[in-house]
C-alpha positions as CSV (number, residue, x, y, z in Angstrom):
1,X,-0.1,0.0,0.0
2,X,2.7,2.4,0.8
3,X,4.4,1.6,-2.6
4,X,1.2,2.3,-4.3
5,X,0.9,5.6,-2.5
6,X,4.3,6.6,-3.3
7,X,3.8,5.8,-6.9
8,X,0.4,7.7,-7.2
9,X,2.2,10.8,-5.5
10,X,4.9,10.7,-7.8
11,X,2.5,10.6,-10.9
12,X,0.5,13.7,-9.4
13,X,3.6,15.5,-9.3
14,X,3.9,14.9,-13.1
15,X,0.7,16.6,-13.9
16,X,1.9,20.4,-13.9
17,X,4.6,19.5,-16.1
18,X,2.4,17.5,-18.5
19,X,-0.1,20.2,-18.5
20,X,2.8,22.8,-19.2
21,X,3.8,20.9,-22.3
22,X,0.4,20.7,-23.4
23,X,0.1,24.4,-23.3
24,X,3.3,24.8,-25.3
25,X,2.3,22.0,-28.0
26,X,-1.4,23.5,-28.4
27,X,0.1,26.9,-29.1
28,X,2.5,25.2,-31.6
29,X,-0.5,23.5,-33.0
30,X,-2.6,26.6,-33.2
31,X,0.1,28.8,-34.8
32,X,1.1,26.1,-37.4
33,X,-2.7,25.3,-38.3
34,X,-3.1,29.1,-38.6
35,X,-0.2,29.4,-41.0
36,X,-1.3,26.3,-43.1
37,X,-4.8,27.9,-43.4
38,X,-3.3,31.3,-44.5
39,X,-0.9,29.6,-46.9
40,X,-3.4,28.7,-49.7
41,X,-2.4,25.0,-49.2
42,X,-5.8,23.5,-50.0
43,X,-7.6,22.5,-53.2
44,X,-11.4,22.4,-52.7
45,X,-14.1,20.5,-54.4
46,X,-17.6,20.7,-53.1
47,X,-17.3,19.5,-49.4
48,X,-13.9,18.0,-49.7
49,X,-10.3,19.5,-49.7
50,X,-6.9,18.1,-50.5
51,X,-3.4,19.3,-49.5
52,X,-1.3,20.8,-52.2
53,X,1.9,19.0,-52.3
54,X,4.2,22.0,-52.3
55,X,7.3,21.9,-50.1
56,X,5.9,24.8,-47.9
57,X,2.4,23.3,-47.5
58,X,4.0,19.7,-46.8
59,X,6.2,21.3,-44.1
60,X,3.4,23.2,-42.3
61,X,1.2,20.0,-42.4
62,X,4.1,18.0,-40.8
63,X,4.3,20.6,-38.3
64,X,0.4,20.4,-37.4
65,X,0.5,16.6,-37.4
66,X,3.5,16.5,-35.0
67,X,1.9,18.8,-32.5
68,X,-1.5,16.9,-32.7
69,X,0.2,13.7,-32.3
70,X,2.3,15.0,-29.2
71,X,-0.9,16.4,-27.5
72,X,-2.7,13.2,-28.0
73,X,0.3,11.4,-26.3
74,X,0.3,14.1,-23.4
75,X,-3.3,13.9,-23.0
76,X,-3.1,10.0,-22.9
77,X,-0.6,10.3,-20.0
78,X,-2.8,12.8,-18.2
79,X,-5.9,10.8,-18.6
80,X,-4.0,7.9,-17.1
81,X,-2.9,9.7,-14.1
82,X,-6.3,11.2,-13.5
83,X,-7.9,7.8,-13.8
84,X,-5.5,6.4,-11.2
85,X,-6.7,9.2,-8.8
86,X,-10.4,8.1,-8.7
87,X,-9.9,6.5,-5.3
88,X,-8.2,9.7,-4.0
89,X,-10.6,10.2,-1.2
90,X,-9.8,6.8,0.3
91,X,-6.2,7.2,-0.3
92,X,-6.3,10.5,1.7
93,X,-8.0,8.8,4.5
94,X,-5.1,6.2,4.6
95,X,-2.6,8.6,4.3
96,X,-4.2,10.7,7.3
97,X,-4.4,7.5,9.4
98,X,-0.8,6.4,8.8
99,X,0.4,9.9,9.7
100,X,-1.8,10.0,12.8
101,X,-0.4,6.8,14.0
102,X,3.3,7.8,13.3
103,X,4.1,5.5,10.7
104,X,6.7,7.7,9.1
105,X,7.5,11.3,8.4
106,X,6.8,11.0,4.6
107,X,3.1,10.3,5.7
108,X,2.9,13.3,7.8
109,X,4.3,15.4,5.1
110,X,2.0,14.1,2.5
111,X,-1.0,14.5,4.8
112,X,-0.1,18.1,5.4
113,X,0.2,18.7,1.6
114,X,-3.3,17.2,0.8
115,X,-4.9,19.8,3.2
116,X,-6.6,22.8,1.6
117,X,-4.0,25.6,1.0
118,X,-6.8,28.5,0.7
119,X,-10.5,29.0,1.1
120,X,-11.0,29.0,-2.5
121,X,-9.4,25.6,-3.0
122,X,-12.5,23.8,-3.8
123,X,-12.6,25.6,-7.2
124,X,-9.7,23.3,-8.4
125,X,-10.8,20.0,-6.7
126,X,-12.0,17.3,-9.1
127,X,-15.6,16.0,-8.8
128,X,-14.8,13.1,-6.1
129,X,-13.1,15.7,-3.9
130,X,-15.5,18.7,-4.4
131,X,-17.8,19.9,-1.9
132,X,-21.8,19.7,-2.2
133,X,-23.0,21.5,-5.1
134,X,-19.6,22.1,-6.8
135,X,-18.6,20.2,-9.8
136,X,-15.3,20.7,-11.9
137,X,-16.2,24.2,-13.1
138,X,-17.3,26.0,-9.9
139,X,-20.8,26.5,-8.7
140,X,-22.5,28.1,-11.7
141,X,-20.2,27.2,-14.7
142,X,-16.7,28.2,-15.8
143,X,-14.6,30.4,-13.8
144,X,-13.3,33.4,-15.7
145,X,-9.6,33.1,-14.3
146,X,-9.2,29.4,-14.9
147,X,-7.9,27.6,-18.2
148,X,-10.3,25.0,-19.9
149,X,-9.9,22.2,-22.3
150,X,-12.6,22.3,-25.1
151,X,-13.7,19.3,-27.0
152,X,-16.2,19.0,-29.9
153,X,-18.9,16.3,-29.3
154,X,-20.8,14.7,-32.2
155,X,-24.2,14.3,-30.6
156,X,-25.6,11.4,-32.8
157,X,-22.8,9.0,-31.3
158,X,-20.8,10.9,-28.5
159,X,-17.5,10.8,-30.4
160,X,-15.2,13.8,-29.4
161,X,-12.2,15.4,-30.6
162,X,-10.0,18.3,-28.9
163,X,-10.5,22.0,-30.1
164,X,-8.4,23.9,-27.6
165,X,-6.1,22.4,-24.8
166,X,-5.9,25.4,-22.7
167,X,-8.1,28.4,-23.3
168,X,-10.4,31.0,-21.6
169,X,-14.1,31.1,-21.1
170,X,-14.4,34.3,-23.2
171,X,-13.0,32.0,-26.4
172,X,-15.8,29.4,-25.9
173,X,-17.9,30.9,-28.8
174,X,-14.8,30.8,-31.1
175,X,-14.1,27.0,-30.1
176,X,-17.9,26.6,-30.8
177,X,-17.7,27.8,-34.3
178,X,-14.4,25.9,-35.0
179,X,-16.3,22.7,-33.6
180,X,-19.2,23.2,-36.0
181,X,-17.0,23.9,-38.9
182,X,-15.1,20.6,-38.6
183,X,-17.9,18.2,-38.6
184,X,-21.0,17.7,-40.9
185,X,-22.9,15.8,-38.2
186,X,-24.5,17.9,-35.3
187,X,-22.0,18.8,-32.8
188,X,-21.8,20.6,-29.3
189,X,-19.0,22.2,-27.5
190,X,-18.0,20.7,-24.1
191,X,-15.3,21.9,-21.6
192,X,-13.6,21.0,-18.6
193,X,-11.1,22.8,-16.2
194,X,-7.3,22.4,-16.3
195,X,-5.9,20.8,-14.1
196,X,-7.7,18.0,-12.4
197,X,-10.8,17.5,-14.3
198,X,-11.5,14.7,-16.9
199,X,-13.5,13.8,-19.8
200,X,-16.3,12.3,-17.7
201,X,-16.8,15.8,-16.0
202,X,-17.0,17.9,-19.1
203,X,-20.0,20.1,-19.4
204,X,-21.8,21.6,-22.5
205,X,-21.1,25.2,-23.4
206,X,-24.6,25.8,-24.1
207,X,-26.7,23.6,-21.9
208,X,-24.5,23.3,-18.9
209,X,-25.3,19.7,-18.7
210,X,-22.6,17.0,-18.0
211,X,-21.5,14.9,-21.0
212,X,-22.4,11.7,-19.3
213,X,-26.1,12.9,-19.4
214,X,-25.9,13.2,-23.0
215,X,-28.2,10.2,-24.5
216,X,-25.4,9.2,-26.9
217,X,-22.6,9.6,-24.4
218,X,-19.8,7.2,-25.4
219,X,-22.0,5.4,-27.7
220,X,-19.2,5.3,-30.5
221,X,-17.2,3.0,-28.1
222,X,-20.1,0.5,-28.3
223,X,-21.4,0.8,-31.9
224,X,-20.8,2.2,-35.2
225,X,-23.7,4.5,-35.8
226,X,-24.6,4.5,-39.6
227,X,-24.5,7.9,-41.1
228,X,-23.0,9.6,-38.1
229,X,-19.9,11.0,-39.5
230,X,-18.0,14.2,-39.8
231,X,-17.3,13.8,-43.4
232,X,-20.1,15.2,-45.5
233,X,-20.2,12.5,-48.1
234,X,-20.8,9.9,-45.2
235,X,-23.2,11.9,-42.9
236,X,-27.0,11.0,-43.3
237,X,-29.1,14.1,-42.3
238,X,-32.6,14.3,-41.6
239,X,-33.7,12.6,-44.5
240,X,-31.4,9.4,-44.1
241,X,-29.3,10.2,-47.4
242,X,-25.7,10.3,-47.0
243,X,-24.2,13.8,-47.6
244,X,-27.5,15.5,-47.1
245,X,-28.0,18.6,-44.9
246,X,-24.6,19.3,-43.3
247,X,-24.4,22.0,-40.6
248,X,-24.9,25.4,-41.8
249,X,-21.8,27.1,-43.3
250,X,-19.7,24.3,-42.6
251,X,-16.6,24.6,-44.6
252,X,-14.7,21.2,-45.6
253,X,-14.5,18.8,-42.8
254,X,-11.2,16.8,-41.9
255,X,-12.3,14.8,-38.9
256,X,-13.1,11.0,-39.4
């Protein structure tokens, strides 16, 4: 048990480094994507687009994909650590008991570290450790001084993909537009707070409902929903015809 606690403590200490790297690569991704969009690197045909095979365009595309791949790797590490913290309340109680019974100075130090540092500490607690009425985003929604991860959720099957890895609430509307532009199927923008929250705790920007209350939450993990696709040619709209009725003003989609 002591070894498990030590490993969990070491993992938690890695979170600030991982999230700092995520912010760095997110900036690189956003900058490279913006350069790619401005460089006239795509040929468009109806609802599809292809990358022009020039040296400049290929280099910009490589930077975008490198940053995206690194962000995905860091997010996987982050989610692994957060998943291991689901039993944090029980672990905290064990650490307090070990410290109370004088089982080692390291437990006393860790128990002290786990105490709230200021009266507003509940704003940063995860859902398991939050006080009554408080979720991962505060009592009434996003906190203006915190940073958030935003994700685009496809409402027909619950599939989601990242929009921003560290953004502010006043940029949610812009992220919502990006979300809608990248998928032919109906989508909603969701968000959760950095650091400490996870996908299971993300909330809808518009309805403020948890993702887990979405009827199609995680449905994509269980089945392939026919006609539910971000590709206009594969999306079946209201009349059931593939390629019909993509979202209004949606430019070419690139997300599968």
